[in-house]
N, C-alpha and C positions, 0 to 999 in steps of 0.2 A: 570521587573520580568519575569521569564520563566514559560510559561504554560506547563502543562503536558498532554500528550495524553493518553486517556483511551478508552477501547472498551468493549462491552458486546454483547452476542447473538450467532448466528450460526457462526462456524469457520470451517465448513466442507471443504472448499477449502483454508483455511488459510487467508480468506479475512479480518479478524480482525487485522492481523499483529502481533498477540500475539505469542511470541517465548518462548521457554523453553530451558534451557541448555541441558536437556535430551529430545530429540525430541519425544521419546516414551511417555512422560508425556503430550504432547500437546493434548488438548481435542477438540472434535467437537462442543461442546456447552459450553459457559461460562455463568453462571447464575449471576455472580457478576462481577463488573468492574475489569479489568486487565490493567496494563500499556502496551503501545506499545513502544518498543525500537528499533529504526532503527539500521541497521546492522553495521554502522560505529562506530568507537570508539571515537566519538565526539558528542557534544550536537548539535542537529539539531532543529532549531526553526521552527515549523510548523505553517503556517498561514491559511491553508484551508484543509479541507477533503472533498472528494466526495466518495460516495459508491453506488454501484448498487447491484443487487441480490447476486452475487458471487465474485465480485472484488471491490477493493478499491484503492484510490489514495490519496496521501498527497502532498501538495505543501509547500516547505520550503520558508523562507523569502528571500533567495538568488535566487529564481526562479527555484530551482531543483524540479524534480518530482519523488516521491517515489511510487512504485507500489507493490501490493500484492494481492494474491487470484487467482481466475480462469482466465486462458488465452486461453480458448478453441477457441476463435475467433480472437486472436491477440489483444484483447482490452487493454492489458497492454503495448503494444508497442514492444513486442518481437515476434519472429517467433513461432507460436503456435506448430509447429512440434518439435521444440527443447525445448521450455518452455511452457508446457501445464498448469503449475501451478507455481506461485511464492510464496513459503511458508513464507517468511519473507520480511519486507519492504526493497526494493532494489531500488537504484537510477536508473532512466531510462537513460542509457548511451547515447542513440541517441538524447536526448534533452539537454544534458549538455552544448552544444554550444549556446543555446538559453536561454533567461531569460523568463520563462513562467510566465504570470501574473494571469491566471485563468484556472481552470480545471473544466470539467463537464463530468459526466458519464451517459450512457444509459444502457439498459439491456446487450448489447453485443458490445458496442463501447465507445470510450472516445474522448473528444474534448479538444483542448488546445488553449488558447488565448495568443499570443506572443506580 
């Protein structure tokens, strides 16, 4: 069976990964659970979540890493000057050649176990 991913709480930097077809309707705080839908048009089976204060990551069953939220320190794996915030769950392209087994987050950093 397929598990569904849900989130609640502060979404100030889009760290919940909650998207809305109308971006202007996106809220900064969600008081009730909302589904997280990855940006690809396929079902993604998530096996693990990690969240820090303002950024989040999800690990899919194929070892793909999805990132969203604040990237001020490059903690989401993207150049912070180009991508200061990732507003929707986005596959981390630099890790697609690896099968990541586990992820862990700190306040301003992220760790990957290959």
